[in-house]
C-alpha positions in Angstrom: 196.8 -64.4 39.9 194.0 -65.9 37.7 193.8 -65.9 34.0 191.6 -63.1 32.4 188.3 -64.4 31.1 189.0 -63.2 27.5 192.4 -64.9 27.5 190.8 -68.1 29.0 188.2 -68.2 26.2 190.9 -67.7 23.6 192.9 -70.6 25.0 189.8 -72.8 25.1 189.3 -72.0 21.4 192.9 -72.8 20.7 192.4 -76.1 22.6 189.5 -77.0 20.4 191.3 -76.1 17.2 194.3 -78.2 18.1 192.2 -81.3 18.8 191.2 -81.1 22.5 187.7 -81.6 23.8 185.7 -78.6 24.8 182.2 -79.1 26.1 182.5 -82.8 25.3 183.7 -82.4 21.7 187.1 -83.9 20.9 189.1 -83.5 17.7 190.4 -86.6 16.0 193.9 -87.7 16.4 195.1 -87.2 20.0 193.2 -89.9 21.8 193.9 -92.2 18.9 197.6 -91.8 19.8 197.1 -93.9 22.9 198.5 -97.4 22.6 196.1 -100.3 22.5 197.6 -101.6 25.8 197.9 -99.0 28.5 198.8 -99.4 32.2 195.7 -100.5 34.2 195.1 -99.0 37.6 192.7 -100.4 40.2 190.9 -98.2 42.7 188.7 -99.1 45.6 185.3 -97.5 45.9 185.4 -94.4 48.2 189.2 -94.1 48.2 191.7 -92.1 46.1 193.9 -93.0 43.1 196.6 -91.2 41.2 196.6 -91.3 37.3 200.2 -91.1 36.2 201.2 -88.6 33.5 204.9 -87.8 33.5 207.3 -86.3 30.9 210.2 -88.7 30.4 212.6 -85.9 29.6 212.3 -84.4 33.1 212.7 -80.9 31.8 212.0 -77.8 33.8 208.7 -76.3 32.8 207.7 -72.8 33.9 204.3 -73.1 35.6 202.8 -70.0 33.9 203.3 -71.5 30.5 201.7 -74.9 31.2 198.3 -76.1 30.0 197.3 -79.6 31.2 194.1 -81.3 30.1 192.6 -84.5 31.4 189.6 -86.2 29.6 188.1 -89.6 28.9 189.3 -91.4 25.8 186.0 -91.0 24.0 186.1 -87.2 24.5 182.7 -87.2 26.3 183.9 -86.2 29.7 186.2 -83.3 30.8 187.9 -84.4 34.0 190.3 -81.6 34.8 191.8 -78.5 33.1 194.9 -76.4 34.0 195.4 -73.2 31.9 198.6 -71.3 32.2 199.3 -72.7 35.6 195.8 -72.1 36.9 192.9 -74.6 37.5 189.9 -74.0 35.3 186.6 -75.7 36.2 184.4 -74.0 33.7 183.9 -77.1 31.5 184.6 -79.8 34.1 182.1 -82.6 34.3 179.9 -82.4 37.4 180.8 -86.0 38.1 184.3 -84.8 39.0 183.5 -81.6 40.8 185.6 -81.1 43.9 187.2 -84.6 43.4 190.2 -83.9 41.2 193.5 -82.1 41.7 197.0 -81.7 40.1 200.1 -81.6 42.3 201.2 -78.0 41.7 204.6 -78.5 43.3 205.4 -81.2 40.8 204.3 -79.6 37.6 207.5 -77.7 36.9 209.4 -81.1 37.1 207.2 -82.7 34.5 204.8 -84.6 36.7 201.3 -83.9 35.5 199.6 -86.8 37.4 196.0 -86.4 38.4 194.5 -87.5 41.7 190.8 -88.5 41.9 189.3 -88.8 45.3 186.1 -90.4 46.7 186.1 -92.9 43.8 182.8 -94.0 42.3 181.9 -96.9 40.0 181.4 -94.5 37.1 185.1 -93.5 37.3 185.9 -96.8 35.5 187.1 -95.8 32.1 190.2 -94.9 29.9 191.8 -91.5 30.5 193.9 -89.2 28.3 196.4 -86.6 29.6 197.5 -83.8 27.2 200.2 -81.4 28.1 200.9 -78.2 26.1 203.2 -75.3 26.6 203.1 -71.7 25.4 201.3 -68.4 25.9 199.5 -67.4 22.8 200.6 -70.4 20.7 200.3 -73.8 22.2 202.6 -76.7 21.5 201.9 -80.2 22.6 204.8 -81.5 24.6 203.4 -84.7 26.1 200.5 -87.2 25.9 199.8 -90.1 28.2 197.0 -92.6 28.7 195.7 -94.6 31.7 193.0 -97.2 32.3 191.1 -97.2 35.6 188.9 -99.9 37.1 187.0 -99.4 40.3 186.1 -102.3 42.6 184.1 -102.4 45.9 185.1 -104.8 48.7 182.6 -107.4 49.7 181.8 -108.0 53.3 183.4 -111.0 55.0 181.3 -114.2 54.2 178.9 -115.1 57.0 178.1 -118.8 57.5 174.9 -119.9 59.2 173.7 -123.4 59.7 170.0 -124.2 59.6 168.9 -127.8 59.7 170.4 -129.7 56.8 171.7 -126.6 55.1 174.7 -124.3 55.4 174.2 -120.7 54.1 177.1 -118.4 53.0 176.3 -114.7 52.3 178.3 -111.6 51.4 177.2 -108.1 50.2 178.0 -104.6 49.0 180.8 -105.5 46.5 181.6 -104.9 42.8 181.9 -106.4 40.3 179.7 -109.5 40.3 181.5 -112.0 42.5 182.4 -115.7 42.1 181.3 -117.9 45.0 182.4 -121.5 45.5 182.8 -124.1 48.2 185.9 -126.1 49.1 186.3 -129.4 50.9 189.5 -128.6 53.0 190.1 -132.3 53.8 191.3 -132.9 50.3 191.5 -129.3 48.9 188.8 -130.1 46.3 186.1 -127.7 45.0 182.6 -129.0 45.7 180.3 -129.7 42.8 178.2 -126.7 42.1 175.1 -129.0 41.9 175.4 -129.4 45.7 174.6 -125.8 46.3 172.2 -123.1 45.1 173.8 -119.6 44.5 171.8 -116.4 44.0 173.4 -113.0 43.0 171.5 -109.7 43.2 172.4 -106.1 42.3 171.1 -103.0 44.0 169.9 -100.7 41.2 170.7 -97.6 43.1 174.2 -98.3 44.3 175.0 -100.9 41.6 176.6 -103.1 44.3 176.2 -106.9 44.4 175.2 -109.3 47.1 175.6 -113.1 46.9 174.1 -116.0 48.8 174.7 -119.7 48.5 172.9 -122.6 50.2 174.8 -125.9 50.6 173.0 -129.1 51.6 175.2 -130.9 54.2 173.2 -133.7 55.6 173.8 -136.1 52.7 177.6 -135.5 52.8 180.4 -136.5 55.1 181.9 -133.0 55.1 183.7 -132.1 58.2 185.9 -129.1 57.2 184.6 -126.9 54.4 185.0 -123.2 53.5 183.1 -120.6 51.5 185.0 -118.4 49.1 183.9 -115.0 47.6 186.3 -113.8 44.9 186.6 -110.2 43.6 188.2 -110.4 40.2 189.0 -106.6 40.0 190.5 -106.2 43.4 192.1 -109.7 43.3 190.6 -110.5 46.7 189.4 -113.8 48.0 187.4 -113.7 51.2 187.0 -117.0 53.1 185.0 -118.3 56.0 185.4 -121.8 57.5 183.0 -124.3 58.9 184.2 -127.2 61.0 181.9 -130.0 62.3 183.2 -131.1 65.7 180.7 -134.0 65.9 179.6 -136.0 62.8 176.5 -138.2 62.6 176.6 -141.2 60.4 174.0 -144.0 59.8 175.0 -147.6 60.5 172.5 -150.5 60.3 169.6 -148.2 60.6 170.8 -146.4 63.8 172.6 -143.2 64.4 176.1 -143.3 65.9 177.9 -140.2 67.1 181.6 -140.1 66.4 183.4 -137.9 68.9 186.8 -136.5 67.8 190.0 -137.6 69.5 190.3 -134.2 71.1 187.0 -134.5 72.8 187.8 -138.0 74.2 191.1 -136.8 75.5 189.4 -133.8 77.2 186.9 -136.1 78.9 189.6 -138.5 80.2 191.6 -135.6 81.7 188.5 -134.2 83.4 187.4 -137.5 84.9 191.0 -138.3 86.1 191.2 -134.9 87.7 187.9 -135.3 89.5 189.0 -138.7 90.9 192.3 -137.4 92.2 190.5 -134.5 93.9 188.1 -136.8 95.6 191.0 -139.0 96.9 192.8 -136.0 98.3 189.7 -134.7 100.1 189.0 -138.1 101.6 192.6 -138.4 102.8 192.5 -135.0 104.4 189.3 -135.7 106.2 190.5 -139.1 107.6 193.7 -137.5 108.8 191.8 -134.8 110.6 189.8 -137.5 112.5 192.9 -139.2 113.7 192.4 -142.4 111.8 195.7 -142.0 110.0 197.6 -141.9 113.3 195.7 -144.9 114.7 196.3 -146.9 111.5 200.1 -146.3 111.9 199.9 -147.6 115.6 198.0 -150.7 114.5 200.6 -151.5 111.9 203.4 -151.1 114.4 201.7 -153.3 117.0 200.9 -155.9 114.3 204.5 -156.2 113.3 205.7 -156.6 116.9 203.1 -159.3 117.7 203.9 -161.2 114.5 207.6 -161.2 115.5 206.9 -162.3 119.0 204.5 -165.1 117.8 207.2 -166.4 115.5 209.7 -166.6 118.3 207.2 -168.4 120.6 206.4 -170.9 117.9 210.1 -171.7 117.4 210.5 -172.2 121.2 207.5 -174.5 121.3 208.8 -176.6 118.4 212.2 -177.0 120.1 210.5 -178.2 123.3 208.3 -180.6 121.4 211.2 -182.1 119.7 213.0 -182.8 123.0 210.1 -184.7 124.7 207.6 -187.3 123.5 203.9 -187.2 124.2 202.3 -190.3 125.9 199.6 -190.9 123.2 202.2 -190.3 120.4 200.3 -187.3 118.9 202.4 -184.4 117.6 202.3 -181.0 119.2 199.8 -178.7 117.7 200.2 -174.9 117.6 197.4 -172.4 117.4 196.8 -170.0 114.6 198.7 -166.8 114.1 197.3 -163.9 116.2 194.8 -161.7 114.5 194.7 -157.9 114.9 191.5 -156.0 114.6 191.4 -152.2 114.6 188.5 -149.9 115.1 188.2 -146.2 114.4 189.4 -145.1 117.9 190.8 -148.1 119.7 192.7 -151.3 118.9 191.8 -154.7 120.4 194.2 -157.6 120.2 193.3 -161.3 121.0 195.6 -164.3 120.9 194.3 -167.8 120.5 195.3 -170.2 123.2 198.0 -172.6 122.2 198.1 -176.2 123.2 201.4 -177.8 124.0 
């Protein structure tokens, strides 16, 4: 059941008289009661956030006697109003239309927190929560304050190499980012003078884009990274650039230094190819019967060598038992030679003179 219009107007008048903003006018005193340091909440653009406002006494509050009022600290913006347990959007700022809600099932337990959905950058400000109780006479029973900051996530940095330059770019974030380069070989931040960084802002969306151009041909950088930092969301987005092959100048010539990993890969590939060729050749030879012929030749060669040795020993024994008329020693011929062809084996023995 809604609140009658006459009763609603009377309550709005009472709110104004007791120091609550109506139509953007706020009485002095209530917002000033907020401490100088209040909890700071961080929201992401386009998402939702809950602004906390809770009664520490955890008393039971009848819903029909509650009036909850959310506004900005300066009293210029009415964010949300609940009068005697019913939402009232009469004086709500158009900026928050259809984006705010109280948790009705928690109000009786002293939880007056406000949810703001579809966050925008203009939602960044300090908020005041005022809770009152009563029907015709209102009594303030609670006051709470909250600070909200909205941030937008930047896109992942994109690295592109063009000639002697490396470009890092990121877009659609908020607030203005910090971009820097790091040499990962020694974890040092590169001198800003080595790069040119440009930050732009879209006047319609208020989002930022950043681009940085780093000159790399005059350095010996092999492993570097680009970092885009969002100070509100406490995010640090990183992209890496690794040079697999470096070019250095030595005595007026250019020499390419290949990494150990590349060398090892080349060695493995070349060894594998050689082994494959040997396997194929062996298979082909065996298919043609050469392998079997080679084994026969080896067997015959061993038998001939054994027989030749025995014959030579016999000849030497005979020569030692008799003398030759001219007194010359006995000569023996050379060892037999074995020659093998692709299909047949021929064996020839040299004649021996006794």
